[in-house]
N, C-alpha and C positions, 0 to 999 in steps of 0.2 A: 125402245126404252125411254121412259119419261125422265126428263132432265130438270133439275132445279135451276131456276133462273138466278139464284143468288149463291148457290154452293159451287164454288169454282176452285177446288183444291189444287188443280194443276197449274194455276196461274203462277208465273214466276214471281218471286218476292220483289218488293219494291226497294231493292238495294242495288249497290254497285253502279256500273256505268249506265244502266238503263233508268235510273231514278228520275233524272230530269226529263228524259224523253217520255216516260210514262206520265209525268205530271203535265207536260205539254199536250199530249194526246187526250188525257182526261179533261183538261180545260177545253179542248176543242169540242168534245162531246157535250159538256155542260153548256157552253155558249150556243151551240147549235140548237139545243133544246130551248134555251131562252129566246132564240130568234124564231122559234116555231118552224124550224127546218127539219125536224125529226119526223119519224113515222112510227109511233108506238114503241114497241120493242124490236122493230125491224131496222134495217139499214146498218151499215158497218163502216168503221174507220180502222185503218191499219197503218203501221209504220215499221219499216225494216230496221233491224238492229245489227245485222251482220254485214260485213263488207260486200258480200256478193248479193245482198238483198233477199236471200232465201229464208232467213229467219226473221219473223215479224211479230209484232204485238197486234192484238185485235180484241174487240169487245166480246165478252162472254155471251152465251146464248141467253136470251130473255131478259137482259138487263136494260132498263130505260136509260137513255142518254143523260137524263137529268140526275141520275143517281150514281153513275159510274165513278169509281175511285181508281187511282193509279195502280194500286196493288192488285186489282181485280182483272186487269188485262191479261189475256192468255198469250203465252209465248209459243208460237207454232213454227214448224219448218215446212216450207212449201213443197218439199220433196217427200214428206212423210204423210201419206194418206191414212195411215193407221190411226191418226188422231180422231178420225170419225167413228172409230169403234169404242172410244173411251166414254165413260158415263158423263163426263163434262165436256163432250164434244161441242165445237162451235156450231152455229147455224149452218146447214148444208150450203146455202147460197153464199154465205160469207166465205166458207172454205173454198168453194168453187171459183168465185169471182176474184177474191183477193189472193188466193193461192196462185191462180193463173197470172195475175198481174205481177206478183213478186217473182214468179219463175221466168216470165218472158221479158219483163221490162225492169232491169235492175236500176235504171235511172229514176224510176218512179218509187222513190224511197217511202213517200207517204201517199196513201190512197184513201180518198174520202168519197164515199158514195151515199147519196141521199135521194129521196123522192120529194124534194122541196117544192113548194107550191108553184112558183112561177116557172122554174126550169122544167118541171114535169108538164106543166100546161103547154109550154113551147114544144116539148118533145111529143106532145099528142097531136100537133098540127101536121097536115100532109106535107107542108113545106116549112120545116122548122129552122128557117134561116134567122139570123140575128143581125139585122142591118145596122150600119153605123149611124145612129141618130143622136147619140150623146157621148160624153167622154167614157162612160162605163161600157157601153156597147162597143165603142172603138177600141177599148183595151183588148178585146178578144178578136179583133178583125184578123182573119186568117190564122187564128191561134187556138181554135177549137175544132174538134172532129165531130162527125155525126154518124151514128149507126142507125140505119133504117131497116135492119133485118131481124127485128124482134121475133123470137120463136119460142116464147115461153120464159119461165123464170130462169134466173142466171145459173144454170146447171150444165155440166158437160160441155158440149160444143158451143153453147151460148156464151159461157164464160171465156173460153179460149178465143172466140171471135172478138170479144170486146177488147181484149189485150192487143189483138192485131189491128183493130180499127183505130185505137188511140194513137198508135205510132209514137211520134215525137211531140205530139201536142200536149198541152197542159190540162185541157178540159175535154171530156167526151159527153156530148148530148146523146143520151141513150133513148132512141125512138120508142115511144109507147112504154117508157120505163122510168127514166129519171136522169140523173146527172152524176158524173164522176169527175173529181179534180185530183190531180196528182202533182207532186212537187218534190224537191230535194229535201225539204224540211216540213214539219207540221205547220209552221208559220206560213210558208209560201203556199202550200196546198189549201190551207184554210182561207187565206186571203183571196185566192182565186175563187174558191167555192162561194164565199160571201159576195164578192163583186159580180160574179156571174149571175147569181140570184137577183141581185139589184138590177143588173142590166136587163135580165128577162122581165122583171117587174116593170121597168120603165117602158120597154118595148110593148108589152101587152096592154098596159094602161093607155099608151099612145094609140095603139090599134083600136081600143075600145071607144075612142072618141069618134071614130068614123071619118076623121079628117085626114087629108094627105100627110104623109110623113116627110119630114125634111131630112132626107138622106144625103150625107156628105159624099164627096168623091172618094174613089179608092185611094187616091194620092193623099188626101187629108186624113183618111181613116188609118192608112199605114203609118203616116207621120206621127199621128197621135198614139198609135199602138207602140211604136218604137220609143216615144217619149215615156210612155207608161213603163216599158221594160227597163229603161234607164233609171227612171224615178224609183222603181221598186228596188233595183239592184244597188244604186249609188247611195241612197239615203236610208236603206233598210226599212222601207215602209211596212212590209209584211211582219218583220220582227217587232216593230213598234206596235203594230196592231195587236199581235198576240200578247205582247208584254202588258199592254193596257187592259186587255180583257182579263188576263190573269190577276192583275191588281184588283179588279172588281171582285173576282172570285175569292181572292185572298181575304178580302174584307167580309164578304157575304156568304161564301160557301167554301171555307178553307179545307173541308174534309175531302175535296177532290184530290188533294195531294196524297192522301193516306193510302 
């Protein structure tokens, strides 16, 4: 059945307790597009709205990140596969990957998956390590997981495996595929997604020089990563990041809230 990319009648209304969460997720879509980290009308962001994480918001099929509004986000239940029989069903890979994540990892309240340029380039290498060569790469030292068993698009067993591979990490580098960042809030997940892309960019640009990398010791990398963790938690860096991005959108694209 052909689905319209803009007609999403089953999207839950932008009212009640989900209003602010919808606006936050819509802002993440808009800014990801501005940063060039989107992929046409593919890729998906989701965020749990229920205490058990099973009910979640996600972008509708065929809608570009740059155009998404808060009210258009679909409200799905990870236990209800019948959603895929509806005329306005989400993208099959969105349902498979994000449904699996919300079923298996209730701590992953927000799940952001992209094929961003530098993270995907790193994921295409035979050894997709991210050595600690600057503060951003050190932020993720021993704090991201890697999946090297790509077996096609994220459907069925592929989606279920990704949830297992992520475990308790915040970022999953998906070999031959892309990247996924998860967090307790939209702000935390988006901040990790943004900084992981920046870290990958720095590493790949440094590699392109052909000169030796100045890799710090594991002790220094771990110390810096812990400082990052404290910095983010104590002063609310991720919250401030999203707040400032939303201020930009409130001035320039206020319809994201609608």
